[in-house]
C-alpha positions in Angstrom: 7.6 -1.5 8.3 6.6 -1.7 4.7 3.8 0.7 3.6 1.5 -0.1 0.7 -0.6 2.8 -0.8 -2.7 3.2 -4.0 -3.2 6.5 -5.8 -4.3 8.4 -8.8 -2.3 11.0 -10.6 -1.1 13.8 -8.3 -0.9 11.2 -5.5 -4.6 11.4 -4.7 -5.8 8.6 -2.5 -9.2 9.7 -1.1 -12.0 12.1 -2.2 -14.9 12.9 0.1 -13.8 10.2 2.5 -13.9 7.5 -0.2 -11.0 5.8 -2.0 -10.5 7.2 -5.4 -10.4 3.7 -7.0 -9.7 0.0 -6.4 -8.9 -3.0 -8.6 -9.0 -6.6 -7.9 -5.6 -7.1 -9.7 -3.9 -4.9 -7.1 -5.4 -6.7 -4.1 -4.3 -10.0 -5.7 -0.8 -8.6 -6.2 -0.6 -7.5 -2.7 -1.6 -10.9 -1.4 0.9 -12.6 -3.7 3.6 -10.3 -2.5 3.0 -10.8 1.2 2.3 -14.6 0.8 5.7 -15.0 -1.0 7.6 -13.7 2.1 5.5 -15.8 4.5 6.2 -19.0 2.3 10.0 -18.2 2.5 9.7 -18.6 6.3 9.2 -15.0 7.4 6.7 -14.3 10.0 5.0 -11.2 8.6 1.5 -9.8 8.5 -0.5 -7.4 6.5 -2.0 -4.7 8.8 -4.8 -2.2 7.9 -7.6 -0.4 9.6 -11.3 -1.3 9.4 -11.9 1.0 6.3 -9.4 -1.2 4.2 -10.4 -4.5 5.6 -13.2 -5.1 3.0 -10.6 -5.2 0.3 -8.8 -8.1 1.9 -11.7 -10.5 3.1 -9.9 -13.7 2.2 -8.3 -16.6 4.0 -5.2 -16.5 1.7 -3.3 -14.1 4.0 -2.7 -13.5 7.6 -4.2 -9.9 7.9 -4.7 -7.8 11.1 -7.2 -5.1 11.4 -6.8 -2.3 14.0 -7.3 1.4 14.2 -3.8 1.6 15.7 -2.2 -0.6 13.0 0.8 1.7 12.3 1.7 1.5 16.0 1.2 -2.2 16.3 2.9 -3.5 13.1 6.3 -5.0 13.4 9.5 -4.0 11.6 8.9 -6.4 8.7 5.2 -6.2 8.5 3.2 -4.6 5.6 0.7 -1.8 6.4 -1.9 -1.0 3.8 -2.6 2.7 4.1 -5.5 4.7 2.7 -7.0 7.2 5.1 -4.3 7.8 7.7 -1.3 10.1 7.9 2.2 8.5 7.8 3.9 11.6 9.1 4.6 10.5 12.7 5.6 6.9 11.5 8.0 7.9 8.6 11.1 6.9 10.7 9.8 3.4 11.1 9.2 2.9 7.4 11.8 0.9 5.5 10.0 0.2 2.2 7.2 2.0 0.4 5.1 0.1 -2.3 3.0 2.3 -4.5 0.3 1.3 -6.9 -0.5 4.1 -9.4 -3.8 4.0 -11.3 -2.4 6.3 -14.1 -5.7 8.2 -14.1 -6.8 11.5 -12.9 -9.3 11.3 -10.0 -10.5 14.1 -7.8 -8.8 13.9 -4.4 -8.7 15.8 -1.2 -6.3 13.4 0.7 -2.9 12.7 -0.9 0.1 10.6 -0.3 2.6 13.2 1.1 5.8 11.3 1.8 8.8 12.8 0.1 10.5 9.9 -1.6 13.3 12.0 -3.3 15.9 10.5 -0.9 14.6 7.0 -1.4 15.8 4.5 -4.0 13.3 3.1 -6.6 14.2 -0.5 -6.7 11.4 -1.9 -8.8 8.9 -0.5 -11.3 6.5 -2.7 -13.2 3.3 -2.1 -15.1 0.4 -4.6 -15.4 -3.2 -4.6 -16.6 -5.9 -4.5 -14.0 -9.4 -5.7 -14.1 -10.8 -2.1 -14.2 -7.6 -0.2 -15.1 -5.8 -0.5 -18.4 -2.4 0.2 -16.8 -1.3 0.0 -13.2 2.2 0.9 -12.2 3.7 -0.7 -9.1 6.8 1.1 -7.6 8.8 -0.3 -4.8 11.1 2.2 -2.9 13.7 1.5 -0.2 15.1 3.9 2.3 18.3 5.8 1.3 20.0 6.4 -1.9 
């Protein structure tokens, strides 16, 4: 599976059960990324839980909402993760896509996967709607 996560500095994702931030530009980029693979003939979906579903209320993408989404997602599917642990699913993950806000936000839930043995294949910066600079990083399993 391919995991997508958004975070502030220090890998913070949530604070007091709320996402530390969001940006329309990131949501649009995720939709483009998934749609591009679908248009090439791949049958993939974007999975998430109910908490994240409000970010993707659009008919532009085939999204699936389930509280058990990490168990249900297929090998090539994307999973947008905000408030669940990846620990027991790490062996299923082939790609990690991180969006970094490049800002310090208070956080009590963090992205904890160790990516030191993963290969950074892509790193781009772009301007968001509410963030001056967002960094997108794409990691693949292995060195």
